C-alpha positions as CSV (number, residue, x, y, z in Angstrom):
1,X,-86.8,26.9,32.6
2,X,-88.8,24.3,30.7
3,X,-86.8,21.4,29.4
4,X,-85.9,21.6,25.7
5,X,-85.8,18.6,23.5
6,X,-82.6,18.8,21.4
7,X,-81.8,16.5,18.4
8,X,-79.1,13.9,19.0
9,X,-76.3,13.9,16.4
10,X,-73.5,11.5,15.9
11,X,-70.3,13.3,16.9
12,X,-68.8,13.2,13.4
13,X,-71.9,15.0,12.1
14,X,-71.3,17.9,14.6
15,X,-67.5,18.2,14.7
16,X,-64.4,17.3,12.8
17,X,-61.8,15.4,14.7
18,X,-58.4,13.8,14.0
19,X,-56.1,11.6,16.0
20,X,-52.3,12.2,16.0
21,X,-49.9,9.9,14.2
22,X,-47.8,7.1,15.8
23,X,-44.5,8.9,15.9
24,X,-41.6,6.7,17.0
25,X,-38.9,7.6,19.5
26,X,-36.1,7.5,16.9
27,X,-37.9,10.3,15.0
28,X,-37.7,12.7,18.0
29,X,-35.4,15.7,17.7
30,X,-34.5,18.5,20.2
31,X,-35.5,21.3,17.9
32,X,-37.9,22.0,15.0
33,X,-41.7,21.6,15.5
34,X,-42.9,20.6,18.9
35,X,-44.9,17.5,19.3
36,X,-48.1,17.6,21.4
37,X,-48.1,15.0,24.2
38,X,-50.8,13.8,26.6
39,X,-48.8,15.3,29.5
40,X,-49.0,18.8,27.9
41,X,-52.8,18.8,28.4
42,X,-53.3,19.7,32.0
43,X,-56.3,19.2,34.2
44,X,-56.5,23.0,34.5
45,X,-57.7,23.1,30.9
46,X,-54.5,24.7,29.5
47,X,-51.6,23.5,27.4
48,X,-48.2,23.4,29.1
49,X,-45.6,22.8,26.4
50,X,-42.8,23.1,28.9
51,X,-43.5,19.6,30.0
52,X,-41.8,18.1,26.9
53,X,-38.8,18.7,24.6
54,X,-39.9,16.3,21.9
55,X,-39.8,17.8,18.4
56,X,-39.9,16.7,14.8
57,X,-37.6,18.2,12.2
58,X,-39.3,20.8,9.9
59,X,-38.3,18.6,6.9
60,X,-40.1,15.5,8.3
61,X,-43.2,17.4,9.2
62,X,-43.3,18.9,5.7
63,X,-42.9,15.6,4.0
64,X,-45.0,13.3,6.3
65,X,-47.0,15.1,9.0
66,X,-48.1,18.5,7.5
67,X,-51.7,17.5,7.8
68,X,-51.3,16.9,11.5
69,X,-50.3,20.4,12.3
70,X,-52.9,22.0,14.7
71,X,-54.4,25.4,14.2
72,X,-55.1,28.3,16.5
73,X,-58.5,27.7,18.1
74,X,-58.4,23.9,17.9
75,X,-59.6,21.9,20.9
76,X,-57.2,19.1,21.8
77,X,-57.9,16.3,24.2
78,X,-56.0,13.4,25.7
79,X,-57.2,9.9,24.6
80,X,-54.8,8.0,26.8
81,X,-53.4,8.4,30.3
82,X,-56.9,9.1,31.5
83,X,-58.3,7.9,34.8
84,X,-61.5,7.0,36.5
85,X,-63.2,9.4,38.9
86,X,-64.8,8.4,42.2
87,X,-68.1,7.9,40.3
88,X,-66.5,5.1,38.2
89,X,-66.5,7.1,35.0
90,X,-63.5,8.1,32.9
91,X,-62.5,11.8,32.7
92,X,-60.2,13.1,29.9
93,X,-58.5,16.5,29.7
94,X,-59.0,19.2,27.0
95,X,-57.4,22.5,26.2
96,X,-57.6,25.2,23.4
97,X,-54.6,25.9,21.2
98,X,-53.5,29.5,21.1
99,X,-51.1,31.3,18.7
100,X,-48.2,31.2,21.2
101,X,-48.4,27.4,21.1
102,X,-47.7,27.2,17.3
103,X,-46.3,25.5,15.4
104,X,-47.4,22.3,17.0
105,X,-47.9,18.8,15.7
106,X,-50.4,16.2,17.0
107,X,-48.8,13.1,18.5
108,X,-49.9,9.6,19.6
109,X,-53.0,9.7,21.9
110,X,-53.9,13.3,21.2
111,X,-57.0,14.2,19.2
112,X,-58.0,17.6,17.9
113,X,-61.5,19.0,17.2
114,X,-62.8,21.7,14.9
115,X,-66.3,23.1,14.8
116,X,-68.4,22.9,11.7
117,X,-69.4,26.3,10.5
118,X,-73.0,27.2,11.2
119,X,-73.5,23.9,13.1
120,X,-71.4,23.7,16.2
121,X,-69.3,25.5,18.8
122,X,-66.0,24.2,20.3
123,X,-66.6,25.9,23.7
124,X,-69.9,24.0,24.0
125,X,-68.0,20.8,23.0
126,X,-65.3,21.4,25.7
127,X,-68.0,21.5,28.4
128,X,-69.8,18.5,27.0
129,X,-66.6,16.4,27.1
130,X,-66.5,17.0,30.8
131,X,-70.2,16.1,31.3
132,X,-71.8,12.9,32.6
133,X,-73.2,12.2,29.1
134,X,-69.9,12.1,27.4
135,X,-68.1,10.3,30.3
136,X,-70.8,7.6,30.4
137,X,-70.6,6.9,26.7
138,X,-66.8,6.8,26.5
139,X,-66.5,4.7,29.6
140,X,-68.6,2.0,27.9
141,X,-66.2,2.0,24.9
142,X,-62.7,2.5,26.2
143,X,-60.1,-0.3,25.7
144,X,-56.9,-1.2,27.6
145,X,-56.3,-3.0,30.9
146,X,-53.2,-1.3,32.4
147,X,-54.1,2.1,30.8
148,X,-57.4,3.2,29.4
149,X,-57.6,4.7,25.9
150,X,-59.9,5.5,23.1
151,X,-59.7,6.7,19.5
152,X,-61.7,8.0,16.6
153,X,-63.5,4.7,16.1
154,X,-65.0,5.1,19.6
155,X,-65.8,8.8,19.1
156,X,-67.6,8.0,15.9
157,X,-70.2,6.0,17.9
158,X,-71.0,8.8,20.4
159,X,-74.1,11.0,20.2
160,X,-74.2,14.6,21.3
161,X,-77.4,16.6,22.1
162,X,-77.0,19.6,19.8
163,X,-79.1,22.7,20.2
164,X,-79.1,25.6,17.7
165,X,-75.7,27.3,17.4
166,X,-76.9,30.4,19.3
167,X,-78.0,28.2,22.2
168,X,-74.7,26.3,22.2
169,X,-72.9,29.7,22.6
170,X,-75.2,30.9,25.3
171,X,-74.7,27.7,27.3
172,X,-71.0,27.7,26.9
173,X,-70.9,31.4,28.0
174,X,-72.8,30.5,31.2
175,X,-70.5,27.6,32.0
176,X,-67.4,29.6,31.1
177,X,-68.4,32.2,33.7
178,X,-69.0,29.6,36.4
179,X,-65.7,27.9,35.5
180,X,-63.9,31.3,35.8
181,X,-65.1,31.6,39.4
182,X,-63.7,28.2,40.2
183,X,-60.4,29.1,38.6
184,X,-60.1,32.3,40.6
185,X,-60.7,30.3,43.8
186,X,-58.1,27.7,42.8
187,X,-55.6,30.5,42.1
188,X,-56.3,32.1,45.5
189,X,-55.5,28.7,47.1
190,X,-52.2,28.5,45.1
191,X,-51.2,32.0,46.3
192,X,-51.8,31.0,49.9
193,X,-49.6,28.0,49.4
194,X,-46.9,30.4,48.1
195,X,-47.4,32.6,51.1
196,X,-46.6,29.8,53.5
197,X,-43.3,29.2,51.6
198,X,-42.5,32.9,51.5
199,X,-42.9,33.2,55.2
200,X,-40.7,30.2,55.8
201,X,-37.9,31.4,53.5
202,X,-38.1,34.9,55.0
203,X,-37.8,33.6,58.5
204,X,-35.3,30.8,58.0
205,X,-33.9,30.9,54.5
206,X,-32.9,28.0,52.2
207,X,-31.4,25.2,54.4
208,X,-28.9,24.3,51.6
209,X,-27.4,27.8,51.2
210,X,-28.4,28.8,54.7
211,X,-28.0,32.6,54.3
212,X,-29.3,33.2,57.8
213,X,-27.0,30.9,59.6
214,X,-29.8,28.8,61.1
215,X,-28.8,25.4,62.5
216,X,-29.3,22.8,59.8
217,X,-29.8,19.0,60.5
218,X,-30.7,15.9,58.6
219,X,-34.4,14.9,58.7
220,X,-33.4,11.7,60.4
221,X,-32.0,13.7,63.3
222,X,-35.4,15.2,64.2
223,X,-37.6,12.2,63.6
224,X,-38.1,9.0,65.5
225,X,-39.1,7.0,62.4
226,X,-39.2,7.3,58.6
227,X,-40.8,4.4,56.8
228,X,-43.3,3.8,54.0
229,X,-46.6,1.9,53.6
230,X,-47.2,-1.7,52.6
231,X,-45.5,-3.0,49.5
232,X,-48.0,-5.5,48.4
233,X,-51.3,-4.4,46.7
234,X,-54.1,-5.2,49.1
235,X,-57.5,-6.6,48.4
236,X,-59.9,-3.7,48.3
237,X,-63.3,-3.8,50.0
238,X,-66.5,-1.7,49.7
239,X,-66.0,-0.4,53.3
240,X,-63.7,-0.9,56.2
241,X,-60.5,1.0,56.9
242,X,-59.3,3.8,54.6
243,X,-56.3,2.9,52.5
244,X,-54.3,6.1,51.6
245,X,-52.1,6.4,48.5
246,X,-50.4,9.4,46.8
247,X,-53.6,10.7,45.2
248,X,-55.2,11.2,48.6
249,X,-52.5,13.8,49.8
250,X,-51.2,15.5,46.7
251,X,-53.2,18.7,47.5
252,X,-51.2,19.1,50.7
253,X,-54.1,18.0,52.8
254,X,-55.0,14.4,53.7
255,X,-58.4,13.7,52.3
256,X,-60.6,10.6,52.5
257,X,-63.1,11.6,49.8
258,X,-61.9,9.3,47.1
259,X,-59.8,6.8,49.0
260,X,-60.1,3.1,48.7
261,X,-60.8,0.7,51.6
262,X,-59.3,-2.5,53.0
263,X,-60.6,-5.0,55.6
264,X,-60.1,-4.2,59.3
265,X,-58.0,-7.4,59.6
266,X,-55.7,-6.3,56.8
267,X,-55.4,-2.9,58.5
268,X,-54.3,-4.6,61.7
269,X,-51.6,-6.5,59.8
270,X,-50.4,-3.5,57.9
271,X,-50.1,-1.2,61.0
272,X,-47.4,-3.5,62.3
273,X,-45.2,-1.9,59.7
274,X,-46.3,1.7,60.1
275,X,-49.1,3.3,62.1
276,X,-49.9,6.9,61.3
277,X,-51.0,9.1,64.3
278,X,-52.1,12.7,64.7
279,X,-49.3,15.2,63.9
280,X,-47.3,12.7,61.9
281,X,-46.4,13.8,58.4
282,X,-47.2,11.9,55.2
283,X,-44.9,12.5,52.2
284,X,-45.4,11.4,48.6
285,X,-42.4,9.4,47.3
286,X,-43.5,7.8,44.1
287,X,-44.8,9.1,40.7
288,X,-45.1,12.5,39.1
289,X,-46.4,14.1,42.3
290,X,-43.5,13.0,44.6
291,X,-42.2,15.4,47.2
292,X,-45.5,16.7,48.7
293,X,-46.1,16.6,52.4
294,X,-49.4,16.6,54.4
295,X,-49.8,16.7,58.2
296,X,-52.1,14.2,59.9
297,X,-54.8,16.2,61.7
298,X,-57.2,13.4,62.4
299,X,-57.5,10.5,64.9
300,X,-59.1,8.4,62.2
301,X,-57.4,5.0,61.5
302,X,-56.0,4.4,58.1
303,X,-53.3,2.3,56.3
304,X,-50.7,3.5,53.8
305,X,-49.5,2.3,50.5
306,X,-45.8,2.1,49.6
307,X,-46.1,5.3,47.5
308,X,-46.4,7.3,50.8
309,X,-43.7,7.9,53.3
310,X,-44.6,8.2,57.0
311,X,-42.5,10.7,59.0
312,X,-42.8,10.8,62.8
313,X,-41.3,14.1,64.3
314,X,-39.6,14.2,67.6
315,X,-41.9,16.8,69.0
316,X,-39.5,17.9,71.7
317,X,-37.1,18.9,68.9
318,X,-39.3,20.1,66.1
319,X,-42.8,21.4,65.7
320,X,-44.8,19.2,63.3
321,X,-46.4,22.2,61.6
322,X,-42.9,23.7,61.1
323,X,-41.5,20.5,59.7
324,X,-44.5,20.0,57.4
325,X,-43.9,23.5,56.0
326,X,-40.2,22.9,55.7
327,X,-40.8,19.7,53.7
328,X,-43.1,21.6,51.4
329,X,-40.6,24.4,50.5
330,X,-38.9,24.6,47.1
331,X,-35.6,24.2,48.9
332,X,-36.5,20.7,50.1
333,X,-38.2,19.8,46.8
334,X,-35.0,20.7,45.0
335,X,-33.2,18.2,47.3
336,X,-35.8,15.6,46.3
337,X,-35.4,16.3,42.6
338,X,-31.6,15.7,42.9
339,X,-32.1,12.4,44.7
340,X,-35.1,10.9,42.7
341,X,-34.4,7.6,41.0
342,X,-36.2,5.2,38.7
343,X,-36.8,4.9,35.0
344,X,-40.4,5.6,34.0
345,X,-41.8,5.9,37.5
346,X,-39.9,8.3,39.8
347,X,-39.2,6.8,43.3
348,X,-37.6,8.5,46.3
349,X,-35.8,6.0,48.5
350,X,-36.2,6.2,52.2
351,X,-32.5,6.6,52.8
352,X,-32.5,9.6,50.6
353,X,-35.4,11.2,52.4
354,X,-33.7,10.7,55.7
355,X,-30.8,12.8,54.4
356,X,-32.9,15.9,53.6
357,X,-31.4,19.0,55.1
358,X,-33.9,20.8,57.4
359,X,-33.4,24.1,59.3
360,X,-33.7,23.7,63.1
361,X,-34.2,27.2,64.7
362,X,-35.1,27.5,68.4
363,X,-38.5,26.1,69.3
364,X,-39.9,29.5,70.0
365,X,-39.2,30.6,66.4
366,X,-40.7,27.4,65.1
367,X,-43.8,28.0,67.1
368,X,-44.0,31.6,65.8
369,X,-43.9,30.3,62.3
370,X,-46.6,27.6,63.2
371,X,-48.9,30.4,64.4
372,X,-48.5,32.2,61.0
373,X,-49.2,28.9,59.2
374,X,-52.3,28.2,61.3
375,X,-53.7,31.6,60.2
376,X,-53.0,30.9,56.6
377,X,-54.5,27.4,56.9
378,X,-57.7,28.9,58.2
379,X,-57.9,31.1,55.1
380,X,-57.2,28.1,52.9
381,X,-60.0,26.1,54.7
382,X,-62.4,28.9,53.9
383,X,-61.4,29.0,50.3
384,X,-61.5,25.2,50.0
385,X,-65.1,25.2,51.4
386,X,-66.1,27.9,48.9
387,X,-64.5,26.0,46.0
388,X,-66.4,22.9,47.0
389,X,-69.6,24.8,46.9
390,X,-68.6,26.3,43.5
391,X,-67.8,22.8,42.2
392,X,-71.2,21.5,43.3
393,X,-72.9,24.5,41.6
394,X,-71.0,24.0,38.5
395,X,-71.9,20.3,38.4
396,X,-75.5,21.2,38.8
397,X,-75.3,23.8,36.0
398,X,-73.5,21.4,33.7
399,X,-76.1,18.6,34.3
400,X,-79.0,21.0,33.6
401,X,-77.3,22.5,30.6
402,X,-77.0,19.2,28.7
403,X,-80.5,18.2,29.6
404,X,-81.9,21.3,28.0
405,X,-83.0,22.9,31.3
406,X,-80.6,25.8,31.6
């Protein structure tokens, strides 16, 4: 399709937007009208209001914050707590508000958008906010050192390519369909994760309640070492040895796609503390995504940050794939939830991880389970490959869409 030249408009000329008020902690209540927080806006593109119990009283909203109540159909985005992608550009999160979310009041670091009748379409805007164009513009303007953030003053400076309304709707519909395919693939992967847990619980039960009478041991009893990565922040380099942190294993698979690097000399020093090897298990122990295991299925050298725990199974006692699955069950995650410490940033201490209760059935049963897991993992690998292709296709469609080539 021939490239179309669209007029550039300042964002305020195309959409209405409004930032939430600076509500103080002492104003929070446990009932009334729920406050929208950054954490409620998930990467999946949906609101999850179960992640907060912060409310304002109806009387206070009526007297002070009535004009910050969001409406059904509004697009809300996070303007703080955002992060850089591997391409060096910031990416925020956006979601639509539906009737079941109401009543809902904006809060600090949340911004809502409304379309202007006859001029703009919010579905088009949602996709543009995820585009390279928006991300490049906002990255140049964000403020903050420890945590990046932006506000209405930054948004007022942005320009958006704005085709006629009918064209905006057509583009949004195409991108919505492509996004739906990606969502289905992600949902299939999530179901396969649940299948592994279901097989585990069906074969061995919950190690805490132990309904099947399986032998139960502490994690320390079936491992030769449980430690964590280096505690000091290293000097990163452009290349060298991969340096793995929580973000590189939270999907349940060790990935090197977006990892940072350290010098080979630093790697040599760090491996004196812990050296990961094939069939070891990595376990997230710090932050919101604590309690997620990933088995090492590579001979590639890498170092670990303190946020990751390294678990070395005694392979004559326990099958690594069996142990990896056990650590990923809700039964073990519940144990982690009870032991987690830290104010602000959750942290699982190594001595608590060593006390995790793990079922220890006969090796033959463990290996039967490992075979089932291997079959599921093959399916997951196929779905991940398909999702990667869909992601690349979507990125291409998105790029062409906002260049007027779709």
